[in-house]
A tleap script that builds the chain and sets N, CA, C and O, in Angstrom:
source leaprc.protein.ff14SB
mol = sequence {
  NMET LEU PHE HIE LEU LEU LEU ARG TYR GLU
  TYR ILE ASP THR ASN ASP THR ARG LEU ILE
  ALA SER CYS LEU ASN THR SER GLU THR GLN
  TYR ILE THR LEU ASN MET THR SER SER PRO
  PHE ARG PRO GLY ALA SER LEU GLU ASP GLN
  LEU SER TYR TYR LYS THR GLN TYR GLU GLN
  LEU GLU GLN GLU LEU HIE GLU PHE GLN THR
  SER SER LYS GLU LEU GLU ALA GLU LEU GLU
  ARG ASP VAL GLU GLU SER GLU LYS ARG GLU
  ARG LYS LEU LYS GLU GLN VAL GLU SER LEU
  THR TYR GLU VAL GLU GLU TRP LYS VAL ILE
  HIE HIE HIE GLN ILE VAL ILE LYS PHE LEU
  VAL LEU ASN HIE CCYS
}
set mol.1.N position { 93.659 -145.904 16.206 }
set mol.1.CA position { 94.046 -145.620 14.848 }
set mol.1.C position { 95.349 -144.817 14.897 }
set mol.1.O position { 95.493 -143.921 15.729 }
set mol.2.N position { 96.284 -145.131 14.022 }
set mol.2.CA position { 97.576 -144.465 14.003 }
set mol.2.C position { 97.589 -143.361 12.961 }
set mol.2.O position { 97.053 -143.512 11.863 }
set mol.3.N position { 98.204 -142.260 13.324 }
set mol.3.CA position { 98.403 -141.163 12.392 }
set mol.3.C position { 99.899 -140.906 12.296 }
set mol.3.O position { 100.599 -140.870 13.308 }
set mol.4.N position { 100.372 -140.730 11.096 }
set mol.4.CA position { 101.791 -140.477 10.901 }
set mol.4.C position { 101.980 -139.048 10.429 }
set mol.4.O position { 101.226 -138.553 9.592 }
set mol.5.N position { 102.992 -138.391 10.974 }
set mol.5.CA position { 103.335 -137.031 10.580 }
set mol.5.C position { 104.496 -137.139 9.598 }
set mol.5.O position { 105.536 -137.711 9.926 }
set mol.6.N position { 104.327 -136.602 8.414 }
set mol.6.CA position { 105.377 -136.658 7.413 }
set mol.6.C position { 106.414 -135.585 7.710 }
set mol.6.O position { 106.081 -134.410 7.865 }
set mol.7.N position { 107.654 -135.995 7.786 }
set mol.7.CA position { 108.730 -135.073 8.096 }
set mol.7.C position { 109.785 -135.122 6.995 }
set mol.7.O position { 109.956 -136.135 6.316 }
set mol.8.N position { 110.475 -134.018 6.839 }
set mol.8.CA position { 111.601 -133.949 5.914 }
set mol.8.C position { 112.834 -133.749 6.782 }
set mol.8.O position { 112.909 -132.786 7.545 }
set mol.9.N position { 113.796 -134.648 6.669 }
set mol.9.CA position { 115.012 -134.564 7.457 }
set mol.9.C position { 116.177 -134.171 6.558 }
set mol.9.O position { 116.285 -134.628 5.420 }
set mol.10.N position { 117.035 -133.326 7.084 }
set mol.10.CA position { 118.256 -133.002 6.354 }
set mol.10.C position { 119.334 -132.633 7.366 }
set mol.10.O position { 119.044 -132.078 8.426 }
set mol.11.N position { 120.556 -132.942 7.029 }
set mol.11.CA position { 121.675 -132.587 7.906 }
set mol.11.C position { 121.949 -131.101 7.821 }
set mol.11.O position { 121.828 -130.482 6.764 }
set mol.12.N position { 122.317 -130.550 8.951 }
set mol.12.CA position { 122.734 -129.149 8.964 }
set mol.12.C position { 124.072 -129.053 8.237 }
set mol.12.O position { 124.245 -128.207 7.359 }
set mol.13.N position { 125.004 -129.907 8.598 }
set mol.13.CA position { 126.235 -130.085 7.836 }
set mol.13.C position { 126.770 -131.474 8.150 }
set mol.13.O position { 126.262 -132.138 9.053 }
set mol.14.N position { 127.755 -131.912 7.444 }
set mol.14.CA position { 128.197 -133.306 7.556 }
set mol.14.C position { 128.853 -133.624 8.892 }
set mol.14.O position { 128.913 -134.792 9.276 }
set mol.15.N position { 129.347 -132.618 9.613 }
set mol.15.CA position { 129.992 -132.867 10.906 }
set mol.15.C position { 129.041 -132.694 12.078 }
set mol.15.O position { 129.428 -132.945 13.219 }
set mol.16.N position { 127.815 -132.276 11.832 }
set mol.16.CA position { 126.870 -132.004 12.900 }
set mol.16.C position { 126.068 -133.257 13.200 }
set mol.16.O position { 125.734 -134.028 12.301 }
set mol.17.N position { 125.764 -133.447 14.474 }
set mol.17.CA position { 124.978 -134.613 14.867 }
set mol.17.C position { 123.493 -134.290 14.933 }
set mol.17.O position { 122.703 -135.125 15.373 }
set mol.18.N position { 123.098 -133.092 14.504 }
set mol.18.CA position { 121.687 -132.711 14.534 }
set mol.18.C position { 121.120 -132.758 13.119 }
set mol.18.O position { 121.823 -132.555 12.130 }
set mol.19.N position { 119.861 -133.026 13.069 }
set mol.19.CA position { 119.117 -132.979 11.813 }
set mol.19.C position { 118.075 -131.893 11.921 }
set mol.19.O position { 117.622 -131.562 13.016 }
set mol.20.N position { 117.696 -131.344 10.796 }
set mol.20.CA position { 116.551 -130.440 10.771 }
set mol.20.C position { 115.341 -131.290 10.419 }
set mol.20.O position { 115.339 -131.987 9.404 }
set mol.21.N position { 114.322 -131.234 11.251 }
set mol.21.CA position { 113.077 -131.946 10.962 }
set mol.21.C position { 112.022 -130.900 10.672 }
set mol.21.O position { 111.598 -130.175 11.572 }
set mol.22.N position { 111.603 -130.818 9.442 }
set mol.22.CA position { 110.602 -129.826 9.056 }
set mol.22.C position { 109.301 -130.538 8.734 }
set mol.22.O position { 109.267 -131.470 7.930 }
set mol.23.N position { 108.234 -130.086 9.372 }
set mol.23.CA position { 106.925 -130.644 9.042 }
set mol.23.C position { 106.559 -130.202 7.633 }
set mol.23.O position { 106.743 -129.038 7.278 }
set mol.24.N position { 106.045 -131.123 6.832 }
set mol.24.CA position { 105.721 -130.798 5.453 }
set mol.24.C position { 104.508 -129.885 5.349 }
set mol.24.O position { 104.373 -129.148 4.372 }
set mol.25.N position { 103.621 -129.921 6.344 }
set mol.25.CA position { 102.412 -129.119 6.253 }
set mol.25.C position { 102.465 -127.858 7.119 }
set mol.25.O position { 101.477 -127.130 7.208 }
set mol.26.N position { 103.604 -127.595 7.755 }
set mol.26.CA position { 103.744 -126.370 8.531 }
set mol.26.C position { 105.132 -125.800 8.293 }
set mol.26.O position { 105.964 -126.410 7.621 }
set mol.27.N position { 105.364 -124.640 8.845 }
set mol.27.CA position { 106.680 -124.037 8.713 }
set mol.27.C position { 107.529 -124.280 9.957 }
set mol.27.O position { 108.615 -123.715 10.089 }
set mol.28.N position { 107.037 -125.118 10.870 }
set mol.28.CA position { 107.783 -125.396 12.093 }
set mol.28.C position { 109.046 -126.189 11.783 }
set mol.28.O position { 109.043 -127.080 10.933 }
set mol.29.N position { 110.104 -125.857 12.471 }
set mol.29.CA position { 111.361 -126.591 12.325 }
set mol.29.C position { 111.838 -126.972 13.711 }
set mol.29.O position { 111.820 -126.154 14.631 }
set mol.30.N position { 112.264 -128.216 13.857 }
set mol.30.CA position { 112.816 -128.684 15.118 }
set mol.30.C position { 114.184 -129.286 14.841 }
set mol.30.O position { 114.439 -129.827 13.766 }
set mol.31.N position { 115.051 -129.181 15.830 }
set mol.31.CA position { 116.347 -129.829 15.730 }
set mol.31.C position { 116.300 -131.113 16.535 }
set mol.31.O position { 115.853 -131.126 17.682 }
set mol.32.N position { 116.751 -132.160 15.940 }
set mol.32.CA position { 116.734 -133.464 16.590 }
set mol.32.C position { 118.188 -133.918 16.728 }
set mol.32.O position { 118.938 -133.934 15.752 }
set mol.33.N position { 118.566 -134.277 17.926 }
set mol.33.CA position { 119.915 -134.801 18.139 }
set mol.33.C position { 119.865 -136.313 18.024 }
set mol.33.O position { 119.084 -136.973 18.709 }
set mol.34.N position { 120.688 -136.845 17.170 }
set mol.34.CA position { 120.702 -138.285 16.942 }
set mol.34.C position { 121.810 -138.943 17.750 }
set mol.34.O position { 122.836 -138.332 18.047 }
set mol.35.N position { 121.582 -140.185 18.094 }
set mol.35.CA position { 122.632 -140.975 18.689 }
set mol.35.C position { 123.497 -141.477 17.538 }
set mol.35.O position { 123.187 -142.493 16.916 }
set mol.36.N position { 124.555 -140.776 17.268 }
set mol.36.CA position { 125.357 -141.069 16.087 }
set mol.36.C position { 126.191 -142.334 16.246 }
set mol.36.O position { 126.785 -142.799 15.273 }
set mol.37.N position { 126.250 -142.901 17.452 }
set mol.37.CA position { 127.048 -144.115 17.618 }
set mol.37.C position { 126.395 -145.305 16.940 }
set mol.37.O position { 127.092 -146.244 16.556 }
set mol.38.N position { 125.064 -145.296 16.779 }
set mol.38.CA position { 124.392 -146.415 16.125 }
set mol.38.C position { 124.019 -146.097 14.688 }
set mol.38.O position { 123.500 -146.956 13.975 }
set mol.39.N position { 124.275 -144.887 14.266 }
set mol.39.CA position { 123.882 -144.470 12.931 }
set mol.39.C position { 124.915 -144.916 11.900 }
set mol.39.O position { 126.116 -144.849 12.162 }
set mol.40.N position { 124.467 -145.367 10.742 }
set mol.40.CA position { 125.413 -145.736 9.692 }
set mol.40.C position { 126.034 -144.491 9.062 }
set mol.40.O position { 126.962 -144.598 8.261 }
set mol.41.N position { 125.535 -143.331 9.415 }
set mol.41.CA position { 126.033 -142.091 8.830 }
set mol.41.C position { 127.166 -141.477 9.649 }
set mol.41.O position { 127.749 -140.472 9.243 }
set mol.42.N position { 127.477 -142.071 10.791 }
set mol.42.CA position { 128.533 -141.504 11.626 }
set mol.42.C position { 129.875 -141.654 10.922 }
set mol.42.O position { 130.080 -142.586 10.145 }
set mol.43.N position { 130.757 -140.755 11.193 }
set mol.43.CA position { 132.089 -140.855 10.583 }
set mol.43.C position { 132.763 -142.162 10.986 }
set mol.43.O position { 132.750 -142.534 12.160 }
set mol.44.N position { 133.336 -142.840 10.042 }
set mol.44.CA position { 134.069 -144.072 10.302 }
set mol.44.C position { 133.203 -145.312 10.398 }
set mol.44.O position { 133.698 -146.370 10.786 }
set mol.45.N position { 131.922 -145.218 10.058 }
set mol.45.CA position { 131.061 -146.393 10.114 }
set mol.45.C position { 131.488 -147.376 9.028 }
set mol.45.O position { 131.659 -147.002 7.868 }
set mol.46.N position { 131.657 -148.637 9.421 }
set mol.46.CA position { 132.093 -149.641 8.450 }
set mol.46.C position { 130.902 -150.113 7.621 }
set mol.46.O position { 129.747 -149.853 7.960 }
set mol.47.N position { 131.206 -150.809 6.534 }
set mol.47.CA position { 130.144 -151.383 5.701 }
set mol.47.C position { 129.313 -152.382 6.493 }
set mol.47.O position { 128.103 -152.487 6.293 }
set mol.48.N position { 129.967 -153.118 7.395 }
set mol.48.CA position { 129.236 -154.084 8.220 }
set mol.48.C position { 128.267 -153.375 9.161 }
set mol.48.O position { 127.147 -153.834 9.382 }
set mol.49.N position { 128.720 -152.237 9.717 }
set mol.49.CA position { 127.833 -151.451 10.577 }
set mol.49.C position { 126.637 -150.931 9.775 }
set mol.49.O position { 125.493 -150.990 10.227 }
set mol.50.N position { 126.925 -150.433 8.600 }
set mol.50.CA position { 125.854 -149.924 7.743 }
set mol.50.C position { 124.893 -151.045 7.354 }
set mol.50.O position { 123.675 -150.867 7.395 }
set mol.51.N position { 125.443 -152.199 6.976 }
set mol.51.CA position { 124.606 -153.340 6.607 }
set mol.51.C position { 123.758 -153.785 7.788 }
set mol.51.O position { 122.568 -154.057 7.633 }
set mol.52.N position { 124.361 -153.860 8.963 }
set mol.52.CA position { 123.631 -154.258 10.166 }
set mol.52.C position { 122.498 -153.276 10.456 }
set mol.52.O position { 121.384 -153.681 10.786 }
set mol.53.N position { 122.791 -151.994 10.331 }
set mol.53.CA position { 121.779 -150.965 10.575 }
set mol.53.C position { 120.603 -151.133 9.616 }
set mol.53.O position { 119.447 -151.154 10.037 }
set mol.54.N position { 120.906 -151.253 8.333 }
set mol.54.CA position { 119.828 -151.367 7.342 }
set mol.54.C position { 119.082 -152.690 7.466 }
set mol.54.O position { 117.880 -152.753 7.210 }
set mol.55.N position { 119.783 -153.738 7.856 }
set mol.55.CA position { 119.125 -155.028 8.072 }
set mol.55.C position { 118.127 -154.914 9.225 }
set mol.55.O position { 117.009 -155.423 9.144 }
set mol.56.N position { 118.545 -154.244 10.292 }
set mol.56.CA position { 117.652 -154.029 11.437 }
set mol.56.C position { 116.449 -153.180 11.019 }
set mol.56.O position { 115.311 -153.481 11.382 }
set mol.57.N position { 116.711 -152.127 10.261 }
set mol.57.CA position { 115.625 -151.274 9.778 }
set mol.57.C position { 114.646 -152.085 8.920 }
set mol.57.O position { 113.429 -151.947 9.046 }
set mol.58.N position { 115.201 -152.929 8.050 }
set mol.58.CA position { 114.368 -153.765 7.188 }
set mol.58.C position { 113.503 -154.702 8.022 }
set mol.58.O position { 112.305 -154.834 7.770 }
set mol.59.N position { 114.105 -155.349 9.012 }
set mol.59.CA position { 113.354 -156.282 9.864 }
set mol.59.C position { 112.231 -155.558 10.614 }
set mol.59.O position { 111.121 -156.076 10.741 }
set mol.60.N position { 112.537 -154.352 11.108 }
set mol.60.CA position { 111.502 -153.585 11.803 }
set mol.60.C position { 110.367 -153.209 10.860 }
set mol.60.O position { 109.192 -153.320 11.209 }
set mol.61.N position { 110.731 -152.766 9.670 }
set mol.61.CA position { 109.699 -152.406 8.691 }
set mol.61.C position { 108.888 -153.622 8.271 }
set mol.61.O position { 107.673 -153.538 8.092 }
set mol.62.N position { 109.566 -154.749 8.116 }
set mol.62.CA position { 108.866 -155.985 7.754 }
set mol.62.C position { 107.858 -156.367 8.836 }
set mol.62.O position { 106.736 -156.769 8.526 }
set mol.63.N position { 108.253 -156.244 10.109 }
set mol.63.CA position { 107.354 -156.530 11.231 }
set mol.63.C position { 106.172 -155.565 11.239 }
set mol.63.O position { 105.028 -155.980 11.425 }
set mol.64.N position { 106.450 -154.271 11.036 }
set mol.64.CA position { 105.375 -153.277 10.999 }
set mol.64.C position { 104.419 -153.550 9.848 }
set mol.64.O position { 103.205 -153.409 9.996 }
set mol.65.N position { 104.964 -153.938 8.704 }
set mol.65.CA position { 104.126 -154.278 7.546 }
set mol.65.C position { 103.230 -155.460 7.873 }
set mol.65.O position { 102.039 -155.447 7.565 }
set mol.66.N position { 103.803 -156.483 8.498 }
set mol.66.CA position { 103.017 -157.661 8.871 }
set mol.66.C position { 101.891 -157.273 9.835 }
set mol.66.O position { 100.753 -157.713 9.671 }
set mol.67.N position { 102.208 -156.450 10.839 }
set mol.67.CA position { 101.189 -156.005 11.789 }
set mol.67.C position { 100.115 -155.180 11.082 }
set mol.67.O position { 98.927 -155.319 11.372 }
set mol.68.N position { 100.538 -154.327 10.160 }
set mol.68.CA position { 99.580 -153.517 9.409 }
set mol.68.C position { 98.668 -154.400 8.557 }
set mol.68.O position { 97.456 -154.189 8.516 }
set mol.69.N position { 99.251 -155.387 7.881 }
set mol.69.CA position { 98.448 -156.280 7.053 }
set mol.69.C position { 97.461 -157.070 7.899 }
set mol.69.O position { 96.309 -157.251 7.505 }
set mol.70.N position { 97.904 -157.535 9.050 }
set mol.70.CA position { 97.020 -158.278 9.949 }
set mol.70.C position { 95.869 -157.399 10.418 }
set mol.70.O position { 94.708 -157.806 10.372 }
set mol.71.N position { 96.193 -156.195 10.869 }
set mol.71.CA position { 95.127 -155.306 11.355 }
set mol.71.C position { 94.217 -154.884 10.200 }
set mol.71.O position { 93.017 -154.693 10.399 }
set mol.72.N position { 94.774 -154.738 8.998 }
set mol.72.CA position { 93.947 -154.385 7.837 }
set mol.72.C position { 92.964 -155.503 7.511 }
set mol.72.O position { 91.800 -155.246 7.205 }
set mol.73.N position { 93.441 -156.748 7.578 }
set mol.73.CA position { 92.553 -157.887 7.317 }
set mol.73.C position { 91.443 -157.960 8.358 }
set mol.73.O position { 90.288 -158.226 8.028 }
set mol.74.N position { 91.806 -157.718 9.627 }
set mol.74.CA position { 90.800 -157.731 10.694 }
set mol.74.C position { 89.778 -156.620 10.478 }
set mol.74.O position { 88.575 -156.833 10.627 }
set mol.75.N position { 90.264 -155.447 10.129 }
set mol.75.CA position { 89.369 -154.320 9.881 }
set mol.75.C position { 88.470 -154.595 8.684 }
set mol.75.O position { 87.276 -154.297 8.716 }
set mol.76.N position { 89.047 -155.164 7.624 }
set mol.76.CA position { 88.257 -155.492 6.433 }
set mol.76.C position { 87.157 -156.494 6.781 }
set mol.76.O position { 86.017 -156.338 6.346 }
set mol.77.N position { 87.491 -157.515 7.558 }
set mol.77.CA position { 86.492 -158.509 7.959 }
set mol.77.C position { 85.393 -157.862 8.790 }
set mol.77.O position { 84.214 -158.163 8.606 }
set mol.78.N position { 85.774 -156.977 9.702 }
set mol.78.CA position { 84.787 -156.279 10.533 }
set mol.78.C position { 83.874 -155.409 9.673 }
set mol.78.O position { 82.659 -155.388 9.873 }
set mol.79.N position { 84.461 -154.693 8.718 }
set mol.79.CA position { 83.657 -153.848 7.834 }
set mol.79.C position { 82.720 -154.685 6.964 }
set mol.79.O position { 81.577 -154.294 6.729 }
set mol.80.N position { 83.198 -155.828 6.490 }
set mol.80.CA position { 82.338 -156.709 5.698 }
set mol.80.C position { 81.159 -157.202 6.527 }
set mol.80.O position { 80.034 -157.270 6.032 }
set mol.81.N position { 81.419 -157.551 7.803 }
set mol.81.CA position { 80.320 -157.978 8.689 }
set mol.81.C position { 79.328 -156.837 8.876 }
set mol.81.O position { 78.116 -157.051 8.841 }
set mol.82.N position { 79.841 -155.631 9.075 }
set mol.82.CA position { 78.961 -154.467 9.244 }
set mol.82.C position { 78.109 -154.239 7.999 }
set mol.82.O position { 76.918 -153.943 8.104 }
set mol.83.N position { 78.713 -154.376 6.829 }
set mol.83.CA position { 77.974 -154.181 5.582 }
set mol.83.C position { 76.901 -155.248 5.446 }
set mol.83.O position { 75.764 -154.940 5.086 }
set mol.84.N position { 77.247 -156.503 5.731 }
set mol.84.CA position { 76.259 -157.586 5.641 }
set mol.84.C position { 75.094 -157.344 6.595 }
set mol.84.O position { 73.934 -157.531 6.226 }
set mol.85.N position { 75.404 -156.928 7.821 }
set mol.85.CA position { 74.340 -156.651 8.796 }
set mol.85.C position { 73.471 -155.485 8.332 }
set mol.85.O position { 72.249 -155.523 8.483 }
set mol.86.N position { 74.080 -154.472 7.780 }
set mol.86.CA position { 73.324 -153.316 7.278 }
set mol.86.C position { 72.426 -153.719 6.121 }
set mol.86.O position { 71.270 -153.302 6.045 }
set mol.87.N position { 72.960 -154.529 5.224 }
set mol.87.CA position { 72.151 -154.994 4.092 }
set mol.87.C position { 70.987 -155.850 4.577 }
set mol.87.O position { 69.882 -155.760 4.041 }
set mol.88.N position { 71.230 -156.681 5.590 }
set mol.88.CA position { 70.176 -157.521 6.147 }
set mol.88.C position { 69.076 -156.651 6.766 }
set mol.88.O position { 67.887 -156.898 6.566 }
set mol.89.N position { 69.499 -155.620 7.527 }
set mol.89.CA position { 68.517 -154.696 8.130 }
set mol.89.C position { 67.744 -153.950 7.046 }
set mol.89.O position { 66.537 -153.742 7.168 }
set mol.90.N position { 68.437 -153.554 5.997 }
set mol.90.CA position { 67.775 -152.844 4.902 }
set mol.90.C position { 66.722 -153.735 4.235 }
set mol.90.O position { 65.607 -153.287 3.968 }
set mol.91.N position { 67.076 -154.997 3.969 }
set mol.91.CA position { 66.095 -155.920 3.368 }
set mol.91.C position { 64.880 -156.099 4.277 }
set mol.91.O position { 63.741 -156.109 3.811 }
set mol.92.N position { 65.135 -156.240 5.579 }
set mol.92.CA position { 64.042 -156.426 6.535 }
set mol.92.C position { 63.136 -155.197 6.556 }
set mol.92.O position { 61.911 -155.325 6.567 }
set mol.93.N position { 63.739 -154.007 6.561 }
set mol.93.CA position { 62.943 -152.773 6.565 }
set mol.93.C position { 62.163 -152.613 5.265 }
set mol.93.O position { 61.021 -152.154 5.285 }
set mol.94.N position { 62.756 -152.981 4.145 }
set mol.94.CA position { 62.040 -152.905 2.867 }
set mol.94.C position { 60.848 -153.855 2.869 }
set mol.94.O position { 59.778 -153.523 2.358 }
set mol.95.N position { 61.040 -155.040 3.447 }
set mol.95.CA position { 59.924 -155.988 3.548 }
set mol.95.C position { 58.817 -155.408 4.424 }
set mol.95.O position { 57.635 -155.544 4.106 }
set mol.96.N position { 59.200 -154.759 5.533 }
set mol.96.CA position { 58.201 -154.143 6.401 }
set mol.96.C position { 57.451 -153.035 5.667 }
set mol.96.O position { 56.230 -152.928 5.780 }
set mol.97.N position { 58.178 -152.213 4.917 }
set mol.97.CA position { 57.538 -151.139 4.156 }
set mol.97.C position { 56.552 -151.728 3.158 }
set mol.97.O position { 55.434 -151.231 3.022 }
set mol.98.N position { 56.956 -152.776 2.465 }
set mol.98.CA position { 56.086 -153.414 1.487 }
set mol.98.C position { 54.833 -153.979 2.169 }
set mol.98.O position { 53.719 -153.814 1.671 }
set mol.99.N position { 55.025 -154.639 3.299 }
set mol.99.CA position { 53.903 -155.220 4.026 }
set mol.99.C position { 52.946 -154.134 4.521 }
set mol.99.O position { 51.728 -154.270 4.399 }
set mol.100.N position { 53.503 -153.057 5.079 }
set mol.100.CA position { 52.661 -151.979 5.585 }
set mol.100.C position { 51.954 -151.238 4.455 }
set mol.100.O position { 50.816 -150.798 4.616 }
set mol.101.N position { 52.614 -151.102 3.331 }
set mol.101.CA position { 51.982 -150.469 2.171 }
set mol.101.C position { 50.783 -151.300 1.722 }
set mol.101.O position { 49.722 -150.753 1.421 }
set mol.102.N position { 50.951 -152.615 1.679 }
set mol.102.CA position { 49.847 -153.498 1.306 }
set mol.102.C position { 48.707 -153.372 2.316 }
set mol.102.O position { 47.537 -153.322 1.936 }
set mol.103.N position { 49.055 -153.321 3.609 }
set mol.103.CA position { 48.047 -153.199 4.656 }
set mol.103.C position { 47.282 -151.871 4.540 }
set mol.103.O position { 46.066 -151.839 4.724 }
set mol.104.N position { 47.988 -150.792 4.240 }
set mol.104.CA position { 47.343 -149.489 4.054 }
set mol.104.C position { 46.362 -149.556 2.896 }
set mol.104.O position { 45.243 -149.052 2.991 }
set mol.105.N position { 46.778 -150.173 1.815 }
set mol.105.CA position { 45.885 -150.303 0.654 }
set mol.105.C position { 44.634 -151.111 1.009 }
set mol.105.O position { 43.535 -150.779 0.564 }
set mol.106.N position { 44.796 -152.160 1.800 }
set mol.106.CA position { 43.627 -152.944 2.239 }
set mol.106.C position { 42.684 -152.083 3.073 }
set mol.106.O position { 41.468 -152.135 2.886 }
set mol.107.N position { 43.236 -151.293 3.993 }
set mol.107.CA position { 42.408 -150.423 4.827 }
set mol.107.C position { 41.701 -149.359 3.983 }
set mol.107.O position { 40.562 -148.992 4.275 }
set mol.108.N position { 42.356 -148.874 2.963 }
set mol.108.CA position { 41.724 -147.891 2.071 }
set mol.108.C position { 40.512 -148.505 1.381 }
set mol.108.O position { 39.459 -147.877 1.276 }
set mol.109.N position { 40.675 -149.737 0.913 }
set mol.109.CA position { 39.557 -150.409 0.242 }
set mol.109.C position { 38.413 -150.629 1.224 }
set mol.109.O position { 37.258 -150.367 0.891 }
set mol.110.N position { 38.717 -151.105 2.427 }
set mol.110.CA position { 37.680 -151.332 3.442 }
set mol.110.C position { 36.984 -150.017 3.782 }
set mol.110.O position { 35.756 -149.965 3.854 }
set mol.111.N position { 37.754 -148.968 3.988 }
set mol.111.CA position { 37.189 -147.670 4.310 }
set mol.111.C position { 36.300 -147.170 3.162 }
set mol.111.O position { 35.207 -146.659 3.406 }
set mol.112.N position { 36.750 -147.311 1.945 }
set mol.112.CA position { 35.959 -146.906 0.792 }
set mol.112.C position { 34.637 -147.673 0.740 }
set mol.112.O position { 33.593 -147.074 0.484 }
set mol.113.N position { 34.664 -148.971 0.976 }
set mol.113.CA position { 33.441 -149.778 0.980 }
set mol.113.C position { 32.490 -149.315 2.075 }
set mol.113.O position { 31.277 -149.265 1.868 }
set mol.114.N position { 33.037 -148.976 3.243 }
set mol.114.CA position { 32.186 -148.507 4.335 }
set mol.114.C position { 31.526 -147.175 3.981 }
set mol.114.O position { 30.360 -146.954 4.309 }
set mol.115.N position { 32.252 -146.303 3.327 }
set mol.115.CA position { 31.670 -145.019 2.906 }
set mol.115.C position { 30.551 -145.253 1.912 }
set mol.115.O position { 29.490 -144.635 2.001 }
set mol.116.N position { 30.790 -146.146 0.969 }
set mol.116.CA position { 29.751 -146.447 -0.040 }
set mol.116.C position { 28.526 -147.030 0.645 }
set mol.116.O position { 27.400 -146.650 0.324 }
set mol.117.N position { 28.726 -147.942 1.579 }
set mol.117.CA position { 27.593 -148.558 2.282 }
set mol.117.C position { 26.835 -147.498 3.087 }
set mol.117.O position { 25.604 -147.484 3.048 }
set mol.118.N position { 27.511 -146.624 3.802 }
set mol.118.CA position { 26.853 -145.564 4.558 }
set mol.118.C position { 26.054 -144.651 3.630 }
set mol.118.O position { 24.924 -144.272 3.937 }
set mol.119.N position { 26.636 -144.313 2.527 }
set mol.119.CA position { 25.953 -143.463 1.564 }
set mol.119.C position { 24.666 -144.143 1.091 }
set mol.119.O position { 23.613 -143.509 1.026 }
set mol.120.N position { 24.751 -145.412 0.768 }
set mol.120.CA position { 23.584 -146.160 0.294 }
set mol.120.C position { 22.521 -146.255 1.389 }
set mol.120.O position { 21.330 -146.103 1.116 }
set mol.121.N position { 22.949 -146.505 2.624 }
set mol.121.CA position { 22.028 -146.623 3.725 }
set mol.121.C position { 21.353 -145.272 3.999 }
set mol.121.O position { 20.144 -145.213 4.224 }
set mol.122.N position { 22.119 -144.219 3.981 }
set mol.122.CA position { 21.560 -142.889 4.260 }
set mol.122.C position { 20.620 -142.430 3.147 }
set mol.122.O position { 19.665 -141.700 3.412 }
set mol.123.N position { 20.862 -142.821 1.980 }
set mol.123.CA position { 20.011 -142.426 0.857 }
set mol.123.C position { 18.956 -143.483 0.537 }
set mol.123.O position { 18.234 -143.358 -0.452 }
set mol.124.N position { 18.864 -144.490 1.343 }
set mol.124.CA position { 17.852 -145.545 1.222 }
set mol.124.C position { 17.830 -146.173 -0.159 }
set mol.124.O position { 16.767 -146.413 -0.731 }
set mol.125.N position { 18.953 -146.420 -0.659 }
set mol.125.CA position { 18.988 -147.004 -2.016 }
set mol.125.C position { 18.908 -148.488 -1.985 }
set mol.125.O position { 18.925 -149.129 -3.036 }
savepdb mol mol.pdb
quit
């Protein structure tokens, strides 16, 4: 299972190649040095470089989305199978409870009849 840490990134200043990465749920701050040669934010980056960068980012996100959707469908199918199996076990157990309850009631009647017969025999009725 994947867990993602939400980060807030901001430039220290426009000429710096470091970003501040602050965890949203803590006060920790880390400095991250970026490879500014591939970044569309580097000074002098052309529109084509920026477009290429964002196109690559889009393709990567599209691939990740596809993988996520595939794994979600697999997980959903697995969970549905688990639910069906659980429901089947529940029905079977309910049937057993019903059957055993009926059997207990039969034994109660038999036991009651035996008590009545013993009472009659002992009292010579």
